C-alpha positions in Angstrom: 0.0 0.0 0.0 1.2 3.5 -0.8 2.2 5.8 2.0 0.6 9.2 2.3 3.9 10.9 1.2 4.0 8.8 -2.0 0.4 9.4 -2.8 0.8 13.1 -2.5 3.8 13.0 -4.7 1.9 11.0 -7.4 -1.0 13.4 -7.3 1.3 16.5 -7.7 3.3 14.9 -10.5 0.1 13.8 -12.2 -1.3 17.4 -12.0 1.9 18.8 -13.4 1.9 16.3 -16.3 -1.7 17.2 -17.2 -1.0 20.9 -17.1 2.1 20.4 -19.3 0.1 18.4 -21.8 -2.7 21.0 -21.9 -0.1 23.8 -22.3 1.6 21.9 -25.1 -1.7 21.3 -26.9 -2.6 25.0 -26.6 0.8 26.0 -28.0 0.3 23.5 -30.9 -3.1 24.9 -31.7 -2.0 28.6 -31.3 -4.7 29.2 -28.7 -3.9 32.3 -26.7 -6.7 31.6 -24.1 -5.4 28.0 -23.7 -1.8 29.2 -23.2 -3.0 31.8 -20.6 -5.0 29.2 -18.7 -2.2 26.6 -18.9 0.3 29.1 -17.5 -2.2 30.1 -14.8 -2.7 26.5 -13.8 1.1 26.0 -13.8 1.6 29.0 -11.6 -1.1 27.8 -9.2 0.5 24.4 -8.9 4.0 25.9 -8.2 2.5 28.3 -5.6 0.7 25.4 -3.9 4.0 23.5 -3.7 5.6 26.6 -2.2 2.9 26.9 0.4 3.0 23.2 1.2 6.8 23.3 1.9 6.4 26.5 4.0 3.7 25.0 6.1 5.7 21.8 6.6 8.7 23.9 7.8 6.5 25.8 10.2 5.0 22.6 11.6 8.5 21.1 12.2 9.6 24.4 13.9 6.6 24.2 16.2 7.4 20.6 17.1 11.0 21.5 17.9 10.1 24.5 20.0 
């Protein structure tokens, strides 16, 4: 059975792959709206990862204090 850490990593990687595929298709079809939405989704995913790392660091700091 997959641990929670592995499952989270699979979900994040799957999301990034889908966003990359959507962005590639939008570029292939020269769709400005698709490119903008793909870049927005990519930025949201990266920002989510940033917040997740920051929250994990804060939780570890609280445990150590």
